C-alpha positions, -999 to +999 in steps of 0.1 A: +393-228-048+387-258-064+408-287-059+426-290-095+453-319-107+467-294-125+472-262-109+478-281-078+502-306-091+535-296-068+514-282-036+525-298-003+507-295+033+528-292+061+516-294+099+509-262+115+508-260+154+480-235+150+444-235+147+446-191+146+423-200+113+392-205+137+401-178+163+371-158+153+348-184+148+322-179+178+301-211+165+305-238+139+280-260+128+278-294+141+263-330+129+245-350+153+272-381+155+292-351+174+267-345+199+277-367+228+316-360+226+308-321+220+284-317+247+308-324+276+326-292+263+304-267+245+269-258+244+251-273+214+223-254+205+203-247+169+206-213+151+187-202+120+167-171+111+133-193+120+131-229+127+125-239+093+160-230+089+177-240+116+208-261+120+225-275+151+255-254+163+285-256+187+287-225+205+323-216+210+321-178+221+300-151+235+312-122+216+308-117+177+338-131+161+352-143+194+367-180+197+367-185+235+387-219+230+414-207+210+439-188+230+464-160+220+490-185+207+466-203+183+465-233+205+429-250+207+422-255+248+434-288+256+411-320+264+385-304+246+362-314+218+374-296+186+344-301+162+349-318+123+338-289+107+373-270+122+392-304+118+381-308+080+401-273+074+419-263+047+397-288+027+359-281+023+334-306+002+313-281-017+281-285-039+291-280-077+271-252-092+240-262-111+246-273-146+281-286-138+284-323-149+303-350-126+296-359-089+272-334-069+302-325-046+340-313-050+369-308-030+380-271-026+407-259-005+421-224+011+450-214-007+456-188+016+463-218+046+499-213+059+504-249+057+502-247+019+538-249-002+556-264-029+589-268-010+580-280+025+551-309+034+533-338+020+525-336-020+490-338-026+495-356-058+516-383-064+541-376-096+517-396-119+490-372-107+469-397-085+462-390-049+485-391-027+477-411+011+471-374+028+448-366+002+431-396+001+422-396+039+413-357+039+387-365+012+374-397+030+370-377+059+353-348+040+327-379+028+324-390+063+313-355+071+288-351+043+272-380+052+266-373+089+251-339+075+228-360+056+223-378+083+216-343+106+191-329+081+170-358+087+170-355+123+163-318+119+131-325+101+121-346+134+126-323+155+102-300+127+079-328+120+071-333+158+071-295+170+098-299+194+120-267+190+112-235+209+129-198+207+153-196+232+171-160+239+202-164+261+212-129+278+241-128+303+245-098+327+283-092+328+293-059+352+260-037+342+267-048+306+244-074+291+253-098+261+221-111+243+222-142+219+194-147+197+179-167+166+186-197+190+162-227+195+164-256+222+144-286+223+113-283+242+111-313+271+076-306+278+066-315+241+093-345+240+077-360+270+045-358+252+055-379+223+035-411+212+048-445+218+054-452+188+074-419+180+093-425+209+100-459+197+117-448+166+135-418+182+151-444+206+156-471+178+172-445+155+195-425+179+173-392+179+168-395+214+201-399+224+214-366+202+181-349+222+195-353+256+230-346+246+218-311+233+201-310+265+226-317+286+252-295+269+232-262+282+251-253+312+285-252+290+270-220+287+282-208+318+316-224+309+317-201+279+310-173+307+338-184+327+366-182+299+349-148+287+357-133+321+393-147+324+397-133+291+384-100+301+406-098+332+435-107+308+430-082+284+423-056+313+457-066+329+475-063+296+459-027+289+468-015+325+506-030+318 
């Protein structure tokens, strides 16, 4: 729902020690500025129906609707990077429908979020209808996130312009069963090494090379997800036997 000063004038937000809302997100979009931190913990891949519409994402699970970093209690794996796409919740900045006046983007919120209510937590709006400090911080974070999204789109344009992306299908064999991940793309290192000197210098100056190598260094984290899936399947089997 769009955030509305009249409709939501009494709404409050309390902290909820759970990230259960992300438990079914097996991947989430990622901005380039996050690559260095995310690369330590999760695979960074480019996903889409084609190279033209592919965008970067953090792979969080190997089965549909399963985030291997959120446990049964709704807790995110400790000391593991949480993407900004997840941290911005329960707020989101979305483009206004064509024809509507005002700013290009407006703040939406998920009214179903368990932290919302009218008795507990911090108010979204002050008595005079102005933004509370908490809401101002949340909106500021959304604005920064959108700037990073714009920069990431430029980054993707560079990868496409220099034809650096190639399809990559990931296949994992597990006890006679296969897990296939399709619609993924990675940077081709051979083509990266063949860039002309001017382009390579521009990529270095603009930070593109750093983002690319963070992506490449993150790919072995697919094995980490496979180990997490093994542990979860063993726990599920044990629960079934009991």
